[in-house]
C-alpha positions as a printed Julia matrix, in Angstrom:
355×3 Matrix{Float64}:
  67.1   136.15  144.6
  67.58  139.82  143.64
  71.31  139.61  144.55
  71.77  136.86  142.1
  69.74  138.68  139.2
  71.78  141.35  139.66
  75.27  139.18  139.35
  74.02  137.37  136.35
  72.59  140.73  134.73
  76.3   142.2   135.34
  77.9   139.21  134.05
  75.94  139.21  130.9
  76.22  143.07  130.07
  80.08  142.57  130.29
  79.84  139.22  128.11
  77.69  141.44  125.4
  80.4   143.93  125.37
  82.81  141.56  124.77
  84.7   141.16  128.23
  84.27  137.53  128.9
  82.15  134.44  127.59
  79.26  133.12  129.32
  78.33  129.27  129.61
  76.54  127.36  131.7
  74.05  124.58  132.1
  70.81  124.06  130.08
  68.33  124.57  132.8
  70.57  127.85  133.96
  70.28  129.42  130.76
  66.64  128.46  130.25
  65.77  129.75  133.72
  67.66  133.39  133.01
  66.09  133.62  129.55
  62.86  133.46  131.24
  63.7   135.76  134.05
  65.27  138.6   131.67
  62.73  137.85  128.76
  61.27  141.57  128.87
  65.24  142.97  129.22
  65.58  144.16  125.4
  69.56  143.42  125.95
  70.2   140.84  128.52
  67.06  138.92  127.59
  68.04  138.84  123.73
  71.39  137.28  124.97
  70.04  134.53  126.88
  67.68  133.57  124.17
  70.72  133.49  121.65
  72.61  131.29  124.28
  69.46  129.11  124.61
  69.02  128.88  120.97
  72.65  127.95  120.52
  73.44  125.89  123.7
  74.91  123.18  121.44
  77.68  125.2   120.65
  78.16  126.44  124.2
  80.73  123.69  125.55
  83.78  124.98  127.17
  86.61  124.72  124.53
  89.34  121.87  125.23
  91.77  124.63  125.07
  91.12  126.33  128.04
  93.13  125.69  131.13
  91.19  127.62  133.71
  87.5   128.9   133.93
  85.41  130.36  136.95
  82.1   128.97  137.8
  79.65  131.25  139.63
  77.83  129.63  142.7
  75.38  130.49  145.09
  77.41  129.41  148.29
  80.3   127.06  149.48
  82.84  127.99  146.58
  85.63  125.56  145.95
  88.34  125.36  143.52
  89.29  121.84  141.76
  91.32  120.4   139.1
  89.6   118.52  136.55
  90.83  117.06  133.16
  94.15  119.0   133.5
  92.45  122.32  134.23
  91.88  124.6   136.76
  88.27  125.36  137.88
  87.84  128.13  140.42
  84.26  128.73  141.92
  83.57  132.34  143.09
  80.15  133.19  145.42
  77.79  135.1   143.21
  78.33  138.06  145.47
  81.36  138.68  144.25
  80.13  140.13  141.22
  77.82  142.68  142.55
  79.27  145.44  140.81
  79.62  145.89  136.95
  82.95  146.81  137.29
  83.67  143.51  138.99
  83.12  141.62  136.02
  85.14  143.87  133.65
  87.7   142.25  131.46
  90.97  140.57  132.32
  93.76  143.19  133.3
  97.07  142.15  131.35
 100.0   143.93  133.15
 103.53  144.05  132.05
 106.57  145.76  132.92
 105.71  148.36  130.17
 102.64  149.03  128.09
 104.74  147.94  124.97
 105.07  144.51  126.44
 101.5   143.88  126.86
 100.94  144.75  123.19
 103.79  142.18  122.14
 101.99  139.68  124.27
  98.81  139.78  122.4
 100.79  139.7   119.22
 102.1   136.38  120.89
  98.22  135.31  121.53
  97.44  136.22  117.87
 100.1   133.74  116.71
  99.06  130.95  119.36
  95.27  131.39  117.92
  96.19  131.01  114.37
  98.69  127.85  115.51
  95.35  126.32  116.63
  93.49  126.96  113.61
  90.54  128.33  115.72
  88.42  131.34  115.54
  88.79  132.61  119.37
  88.28  135.75  120.53
  90.02  137.93  123.39
  89.76  140.75  125.55
  92.0   142.31  127.72
  92.65  145.76  129.44
  96.11  146.46  129.39
  98.42  147.94  131.66
 101.84  149.15  132.23
 103.52  148.29  135.43
 106.32  150.89  135.28
 109.34  148.33  135.84
 109.47  147.8   139.72
 106.2   149.39  140.55
 104.62  146.59  138.97
 103.64  144.83  141.81
 101.77  148.11  142.88
  99.6   147.92  139.75
  98.83  144.33  140.44
  98.13  144.75  144.14
  95.52  147.89  143.06
  93.85  146.02  140.43
  93.33  142.84  142.92
  91.97  144.83  145.28
  89.69  146.27  142.71
  88.26  142.68  142.44
  89.51  142.5   138.92
  90.99  139.48  137.25
  94.53  140.06  136.7
  97.46  138.27  134.48
 100.76  139.54  135.03
 104.0   138.71  132.87
 107.39  139.91  133.58
 110.94  138.43  132.6
 113.14  136.83  135.52
 116.01  139.17  134.54
 118.5   136.06  134.34
 121.91  137.12  133.08
 123.25  133.62  132.89
 121.53  130.13  132.95
 121.48  129.53  136.91
 121.37  133.3   137.74
 118.69  133.94  140.77
 116.23  136.61  140.42
 117.1   139.93  142.2
 115.83  140.12  145.75
 112.91  142.57  145.83
 113.24  143.05  142.12
 110.19  143.12  139.77
 110.08  139.26  139.5
 110.51  138.7   143.22
 107.8   141.13  144.43
 105.27  139.94  141.89
 105.74  136.37  142.6
 105.23  137.36  146.54
 101.74  138.26  145.47
 100.55  134.93  144.85
  97.94  133.54  147.18
  95.63  130.3   147.41
  93.11  131.98  145.81
  93.76  131.18  141.76
  90.65  133.06  140.64
  92.01  136.47  140.68
  95.75  136.29  139.82
  97.9   134.53  137.45
 101.67  135.31  137.41
 103.53  134.29  134.59
 107.48  134.47  134.67
 109.37  134.15  131.58
 112.49  132.41  131.64
 114.52  134.96  129.59
 116.67  137.97  130.74
 113.76  140.35  129.28
 111.24  140.54  126.99
 113.61  141.59  124.22
 114.93  137.97  124.02
 111.75  136.7   122.95
 111.48  138.7   119.99
 112.32  136.51  116.59
 115.76  136.96  114.81
 113.77  137.26  111.7
 112.08  140.0   112.98
 115.1   141.91  114.19
 116.89  141.28  110.7
 114.12  143.47  109.23
 114.58  146.64  111.4
 115.31  149.7   109.64
 118.52  150.5   111.9
 120.56  148.28  109.82
 119.63  149.88  106.22
 120.47  153.52  107.44
 124.39  153.27  107.02
 125.13  153.91  110.69
 128.52  152.13  111.18
 128.29  151.5   114.71
 124.5   149.98  114.34
 125.95  147.74  111.65
 128.99  146.59  113.94
 126.49  145.84  116.83
 124.16  143.68  114.62
 127.31  141.9   113.01
 128.4   141.23  116.74
 124.91  140.1   117.55
 124.63  137.83  114.41
 127.82  135.75  115.61
 125.7   134.74  118.92
 122.88  133.58  116.29
 124.75  131.85  113.49
 124.75  128.55  115.22
 121.51  127.36  116.72
 123.03  125.45  119.54
 125.1   128.52  120.51
 122.26  130.71  120.13
 119.84  128.46  122.48
 122.59  128.38  124.92
 123.12  132.15  124.84
 120.29  134.43  123.54
 117.8   133.68  126.24
 120.08  135.38  128.79
 122.1   138.1   126.57
 121.4   141.59  127.47
 120.43  143.11  124.29
 119.85  146.6   125.5
 123.09  146.71  127.55
 125.7   144.31  126.3
 128.02  142.88  128.57
 130.64  145.24  130.44
 133.36  145.24  132.83
 131.56  146.07  135.75
 131.34  145.43  139.39
 128.88  142.45  138.45
 131.04  141.02  135.94
 134.2   141.11  138.13
 132.29  139.8   141.28
 130.7   137.05  139.52
 132.47  133.96  138.02
 129.38  132.29  136.47
 128.66  135.66  134.42
 132.32  135.95  133.64
 132.01  132.0   132.08
 128.89  133.4   129.88
 130.61  136.57  128.91
 133.07  134.01  127.93
 131.04  132.05  125.75
 129.69  134.78  123.91
 133.24  136.26  123.17
 134.38  132.95  121.59
 131.25  132.92  119.33
 132.44  136.21  117.74
 135.03  135.06  114.99
 136.03  138.87  114.67
 136.9   139.16  118.44
 139.08  135.74  118.39
 140.82  136.99  115.23
 141.89  140.31  116.83
 142.67  138.41  120.22
 141.9   134.88  121.0
 142.59  135.16  124.47
 139.26  136.18  126.48
 141.28  136.86  129.43
 143.65  138.99  127.85
 141.0   141.29  126.24
 139.33  141.61  129.3
 142.45  142.51  131.2
 143.21  145.22  128.6
 139.71  147.12  129.33
 139.13  149.86  131.7
 136.39  149.73  134.13
 132.97  149.3   132.69
 134.5   148.91  129.25
 132.6   146.88  126.2
 133.27  143.28  126.48
 130.39  142.55  124.17
 128.37  145.23  122.43
 124.56  145.48  122.91
 122.23  145.46  120.02
 119.88  148.48  120.6
 119.74  150.33  123.9
 116.46  151.48  125.67
 113.21  150.58  124.26
 114.34  150.51  120.67
 114.07  146.81  120.04
 110.35  146.43  121.23
 109.54  149.44  119.49
 111.0   148.45  116.11
 109.26  144.99  116.65
 105.82  146.66  117.29
 106.55  148.65  114.33
 107.17  145.76  112.15
 104.16  143.7   113.84
 101.85  146.61  112.78
 103.1   146.91  109.25
 102.37  145.06  106.11
 105.8   143.24  106.03
 105.7   141.38  109.26
 106.74  137.67  108.34
 105.86  134.47  110.2
 107.91  134.59  113.18
 110.78  131.92  113.16
 111.42  131.02  116.4
 114.28  129.29  118.6
 113.27  126.77  120.78
 113.36  128.81  123.72
 111.13  131.13  122.25
 108.67  128.92  121.09
 108.43  127.41  124.67
 107.79  130.75  126.16
 105.34  131.9   123.14
 103.29  128.84  123.76
 103.2   129.46  127.47
 102.09  132.86  126.88
  99.45  131.83  124.37
  97.92  129.18  126.63
  97.52  131.32  129.54
  96.24  134.48  127.7
  93.63  132.54  125.86
  92.6   130.95  129.33
  92.19  134.03  131.0
  91.21  136.38  128.25
  88.79  134.8   126.24
  85.8   136.69  125.28
  82.68  136.85  122.82
  83.01  138.48  119.49
  81.11  141.84  119.78
  79.94  141.6   116.36
  78.35  137.88  116.88
  75.34  139.11  118.77
  73.53  142.4   117.89
């Protein structure tokens, strides 16, 4: 019995600190209210839960939650959500009850994901709170970070792109996606892996955010050239929906070995080329243009190299001039997927709601 009390105490302490939300049956809450009535922290918490039991129903928006049970844990689907049971012994340490780990390939990715979650909560017009312990995976080493966190009995949500360079592109073998998806097991309690159906996270940045980057107002001719070329890809919505999920914002398209050995990628590059009125005016033949280039020559310019797009995005988000996002359909689909998962796996108590 002491083991059960320890688990409940651990879970309650972490909930009080805003790591999670606790709900339960009326009988269970009344019981632990009595058990911990002399504890000045946990006792107060369970008394508040008891007094406000009518507000403890599990929100309909959640797609997942964990039930802590005494024995024989099972998982089930119910009303469109996954309910995972865990034996109470799993939570015998305070660290095992800590906040969900949100892992992206880079720490800046996780900050952008939280911005998307805030947008999603605003779309719901609800007063939800959340908490994550965010971690950067370091690119291809992301799977190692995920493994370590699962081994430490932490709940993990990992979000990575699929690095698709064109619509039917297969993920790179032993790439970040491939390594992370292979960590999925039958145990849905510990690890949720969300692959994004885009080339990279930059493809999900709203175009009206990109328009406000300082780069375009600083007078650099090459930056303006690249932005003009990018705008051609965005000028027609149907074209943008077809091209922008896969276009490489960081590197553009080059006449490299991947291009020369991949007909599907060549076809995609041609679509980009033909969307650019400047290029068509100078040379209406895509094939002739490519043949005129040296190896690794620029077929289509990038927008901003390295981490510049995401750095500029986060700078805008943290400023007072960040607008409401205007999303393309593929972006909205990805944003909503991220919002739903992060809310379900990261919902937490407002730390100011109970003193």
